[in-house]
C-alpha positions in Angstrom: 5.4 -2.8 23.4 2.7 -1.0 25.3 2.6 1.6 22.6 2.1 -1.0 19.9 -0.7 -2.6 22.0 -2.4 0.8 22.4 -2.3 1.4 18.6 -3.6 -2.1 18.0 -6.5 -1.6 20.4 -7.3 1.8 18.9 -7.4 0.3 15.4 -9.7 -2.4 16.5 -12.0 0.1 18.3 -12.1 2.3 15.2 -12.7 -0.6 12.9 -15.6 -1.8 15.0 -17.2 1.7 14.8 -17.0 2.2 11.1 -20.1 2.2 8.9 -21.7 -0.9 7.5 -20.2 -0.2 4.1 -16.7 -1.0 5.6 -18.1 -4.2 7.1 -19.3 -5.2 3.6 -15.9 -4.4 2.2 -14.2 -6.6 4.8 -16.5 -9.5 4.1 -16.0 -9.1 0.3 -12.2 -9.0 0.7 -12.2 -12.1 3.0 -14.3 -13.9 0.4 -11.9 -12.8 -2.3 -8.9 -14.0 -0.3 -10.6 -17.4 0.3 -10.9 -17.9 -3.5 -7.1 -18.5 -3.7 -6.5 -22.2 -3.1 -3.8 -22.9 -0.6 -1.7 -20.1 0.7 -1.9 -18.1 3.9 -4.5 -15.4 4.2 -4.7 -12.3 6.4 -6.8 -9.2 6.8 -5.6 -5.9 8.2 -7.0 -2.4 8.7 -6.1 0.3 6.3 -5.3 3.7 7.8 -4.2 7.3 6.9 -0.5 6.9 7.0 0.2 9.8 9.4 -2.1 8.3 12.0 -2.1 4.5 12.4 -5.2 4.7 14.6 -7.3 6.5 11.9 -8.8 3.4 10.2 -10.4 4.1 6.8 -10.6 0.7 5.2 -9.2 -2.8 5.1 -6.9 -5.0 3.1 -6.3 -8.7 2.4 -3.1 -10.5 1.6 -2.7 -14.1 0.3 0.7 -15.7 0.4 1.6 -18.8 -1.7 5.0 -20.4 -2.4 5.4 -18.3 -5.6 3.5 -15.1 -5.0 1.8 -12.5 -2.8 -1.6 -11.2 -3.8 -3.1 -8.1 -2.2 -6.3 -6.2 -2.2 -7.3 -3.0 -0.4 -10.5 -0.9 -0.1 -10.8 2.5 1.4 -13.9 4.7 2.1 -12.0 8.0 2.3 -10.0 8.7 -0.9 -10.0 12.0 -2.7 -12.6 11.7 -5.5 -11.3 12.1 -9.1 -7.7 11.4 -8.2 -5.5 8.8 -9.9 -4.1 6.2 -7.5 -1.6 3.3 -7.6 -1.4 0.4 -5.2 2.1 -0.7 -4.1 2.9 -4.1 -2.5 6.0 -3.4 -0.4 7.9 -6.5 0.7 10.5 -6.5 3.4 11.9 -10.0 2.8 14.1 -10.1 5.9 12.1 -7.9 8.4 14.3 -9.0 11.3 16.9 -6.6 10.0 14.6 -3.6 9.8 15.6 -0.6 11.9 12.0 -0.4 13.3 9.0 -2.8 13.4 6.9 -2.3 11.5 9.5 -1.7 8.9 9.8 1.8 7.3 10.8 3.3 4.0 14.5 3.7 4.9 14.7 -0.1 5.3 14.2 -0.5 1.5 17.7 0.7 1.1 19.3 -1.7 3.6 20.8 -4.6 1.7 20.3 -6.9 4.7 16.5 -6.3 4.7 16.2 -7.0 0.9 13.0 -5.0 0.5 11.2 -3.7 -2.6 8.1 -1.7 -3.6 6.2 -3.5 -6.3 3.4 -2.2 -8.5 0.0 -3.8 -7.8 -2.5 -1.8 -9.9 -4.1 1.6 -10.3 -7.2 3.5 -11.4 -9.0 6.8 -10.9 -11.2 7.0 -7.8 -14.9 7.8 -8.4 -17.1 10.5 -6.9 -17.9 8.5 -3.8 -14.3 8.5 -2.6 -14.4 4.7 -2.2 -11.7 2.8 -4.0 -10.7 -0.9 -4.3 -7.4 -2.1 -5.7 -6.0 -5.6 -6.2 -2.9 -7.1 -7.7 -0.2 -9.8 -7.4 3.5 -9.9 -7.3 5.5 -13.0 -8.3 8.7 -14.5 -6.8 11.8 -12.7 -8.0 10.0 -10.4 -10.5 11.4 -6.8 -10.4 9.6 -5.6 -13.5 7.2 -3.4 -11.4 9.8 -2.2 -8.9 9.5 1.5 -7.9 13.2 1.3 -6.9 14.1 0.6 -10.5 11.8 3.5 -11.7 13.4 6.1 -9.3 16.9 5.1 -10.2 18.0 2.6 -7.6 18.0 -0.7 -9.5 20.8 -2.1 -7.3 18.3 -2.4 -4.4 15.5 -4.0 -6.4 15.1 -7.7 -5.5 11.4 -8.4 -5.8 9.6 -10.9 -3.7 12.0 -13.5 -2.2 10.2 -14.9 0.9 6.4 -14.9 0.5 5.7 -16.3 3.9 8.5 -14.6 5.9 8.2 -11.1 4.4 6.5 -8.2 6.1 4.0 -6.9 3.6 2.8 -3.3 3.4 -0.1 -2.4 1.0 0.2 1.3 0.1 -2.1 3.7 -1.8 -0.2 6.4 -3.7 -2.0 9.5 -5.0 -1.0 11.0 -8.3 -3.3 14.0 -7.8 -6.3 14.9 -10.0 -6.7 12.7 -13.0 -5.2 14.0 -16.2 -5.7 12.7 -19.8 -4.2 10.6 -22.5 -0.6 9.3 -22.0 -0.2 11.2 -18.7 -3.3 9.4 -17.2 -1.9 6.1 -18.3 1.3 6.9 -16.5 -0.5 8.1 -13.4 -2.2 4.7 -12.9 0.8 2.5 -13.9 3.9 3.9 -12.3 5.2 5.5 -9.1 6.2 8.9 -10.6 3.5 9.1 -13.3 2.2 12.7 -13.6 4.3 13.8 -10.6 6.1 17.1 -10.7 5.8 18.0 -7.0 6.3 15.3 -4.2 4.5 16.0 -0.9 5.5 14.6 2.4 8.9 13.3 3.4 11.9 12.3 1.3 10.1 9.0 0.4 6.9 10.8 -0.7 5.1 9.6 2.5 2.4 12.1 3.6 3.0 13.4 7.1 -0.5 14.9 7.6 -3.7 15.9 5.8 -1.9 18.9 4.3 0.2 16.4 2.2 -2.8 15.0 0.4 -2.5 16.1 -3.2 -5.1 18.5 -4.5 -3.4 20.1 -7.5 -2.3 18.7 -10.8 1.3 17.2 -10.5 1.2 16.7 -6.8 1.9 13.1 -5.5 2.2 11.4 -2.1 1.5 8.1 -0.4 -1.5 8.6 1.9 -2.8 5.3 3.1 -1.3 2.0 4.2 -2.1 -1.4 5.6 0.4 -3.7 7.3 0.6 -7.5 7.3 3.2 -9.0 9.6 4.8 -12.4 8.7 
């Protein structure tokens, strides 16, 4: 528990010291979240996934009876790379092996988790990127689990208010062209020939940030507890 408190305090300290641009992003995301009538809203820091204290942006989540909407903005994305945002829902987080939940929990039937497509585009020259999307109750059409060959685990969003929600940014490496670019910004494996990081394509350090065509990994995250 003390370790979690230390991480939380470090996040808050880093968030307070970030430039005015991030403060503007936070205000904008809060305003965007407020535009959804009803529902429960939350804001959370976004961080480089190998270091939860390294805050680089912020995210907002809005929960309603039938959906979860998410938006995330980061100041430190590799320019010119194609990214997708994934809304990962752990519908029964009390069964997760760890808290916050982790990638292996997606394959625990008791957890009933899923990774759902939330949007994608190419990051501009400034390295700043903003993504937004929504997932609906029971919809598995954008499930990464289906895409990578595990449809039996795909359940979609089942409990909007009780789910632990992770907002992830997945890099597909330098932008390509034509059909490949469309795949890069609309699927989990689009344009990927080499997966960096662990077995779940989660970057374990700066060396796992893609920098060559065909390289992919998830490099940033933001966590919203129920």
